[in-house]
N, C-alpha and C positions, 0 to 999 in steps of 0.2 A: 762938200765932200760926201760921197755915198758910203753907207754903212753896210757891211756884209751880213750883220745880224740885226734883228729888230731890237729896239731898246726893251729892256725888262722892267716891268712895273711891280712894285710890292704886291699888288693884288694878283699877279700872275702866279706867285708861289705860295701865298698864304691861304689858309683854309678859313672858310667863314665860321663864325661862332654858332653853335647850335641855338635854336630859339627856345631853349628851356629856361625856366627860372632857376637861378643859381642854387637856391635852397633845395628844390626838388631834385636837381641832378646830384647835389651833395648827399642827399639821403640815399638815392638809389645807389651811388657809387659806394657809400659806406656799407650798406646792407650787402652788396655784392662782395665787398672786400671781406667782410665778416663771414659770409658764407664760404669763401675760398679759404680763408684761414682755418675754419672749422673742418673743412675737408682735408687740408694739409695735416692738421692735428690728428685726424682719424687715421690717415695713411701712415703717419709716423708711428702712432701707437701699434698698428698692425705690423709694421716693419720690425718694431722692437719686440713684439710678442713672437714673430717668426725667428728672429735672431736668437732668442732665448730657447725656443724650440729646436734650433739646429745644433746647439751644443752637444746634445746626446748623439745626434746623427753624425756630427763630425768625429766624435769619439768612436763610434761604432765603425765608421768608414776607415778611420786611422788604424784601428786594431785589425780590421780585416786586411788592409794593405800590408801592415807590419808583419802579420803572420804569413801572408802569401810571400812576401819578400824573403822572410827567414827560411821558409820551406824550399823555395826555389833557388836560393843562392847559397845555402849552407855548405855546399860542396865546392864552391868557388874560393879560390885563394886570391884572385885579382881584385883589388879594391875598386878599380875602374869598372869592372864588369858588374860588381855589386851596386855601385851607386848609379849605374846606367840602367839598371832593371826598371821596367815600367812601374812597379809598385813603389819603389824608392822615389821615382820622379813624380809619382802621384802625391806622395807625402809632401815633397818639396812644393808642389803646386797648392797645397793647403794653406801656405802662408804662415804668417806670425801667430794665428790662433792655435796652431798645432804645437807650439813650443813647449807648453806645460805637459802635453801628452808625450812628446819626445823625451823630455827630462824624466817623467815618471817611468816610461818604458825602459829608458837607459838605466835608471837606478834599480828597477825591479827585475828586468830580463837580461840586462847587460847587452842589448843589441847595439851594434855600433852606429850610432846616430851622430857621431861627431862632425862629419862633413856637413850633414843637413843642418845641424845646430849652428855651425859656423856660417853657413851660407845664409840662413834665414835671419839670424840675429846680427850678423857682421861682427861677431865677437869670437874670441878664442882664449878661454881662461887657462888652457893647458900650458904649463911651463915647458920650455924647450927640453930641458933634461928629463921631463916625464913623458915625452912622446914615445909611444909604443908600450908604455906601462899601463895596462888596462885598469887596474885598481885606481891608480892616481888620476888617470884621465877621467874616469867616471866620477871620482870624488871632486875634481875641479869643477865639472859641469854641475854637479848636484849642489855644490857650494855657490856657484854662480846663480843657479835657479832659485835657491833659498834666499840669497841676498837681494833678490829682485821680487820676491814674493810670488814666485811662479810655482814653487813647490811647497 
């Protein structure tokens, strides 16, 4: 009976072993691995240093956007128009790192970051009966932040 495919032999798919002595290749591989690990350590150290340096930059950017948002929306009564403002959206884009700044600003300046806090944290510490009562809403978020070590 004729075969449509030639028979495959193990030598057709295996690679030949290098002609190096095992000990020599192990030393070369180890030193190369150590060099790569040292490079990774160096890159991680640089990234951590930059992350520490970006905290003040994040705070500055947040305050710029918060001030701009307040200036450009203080005349608006529609909550939808306020939260759709580009500066508010920029703050949302800062992610979870901005939560302590939001809480501080809420406590100090009483800017309405309730929706942003709920969106980012997936939490809402405001009791239903306190909705619309600014003092109680601020107090609920401040307590929430303190309980989590964010304030």
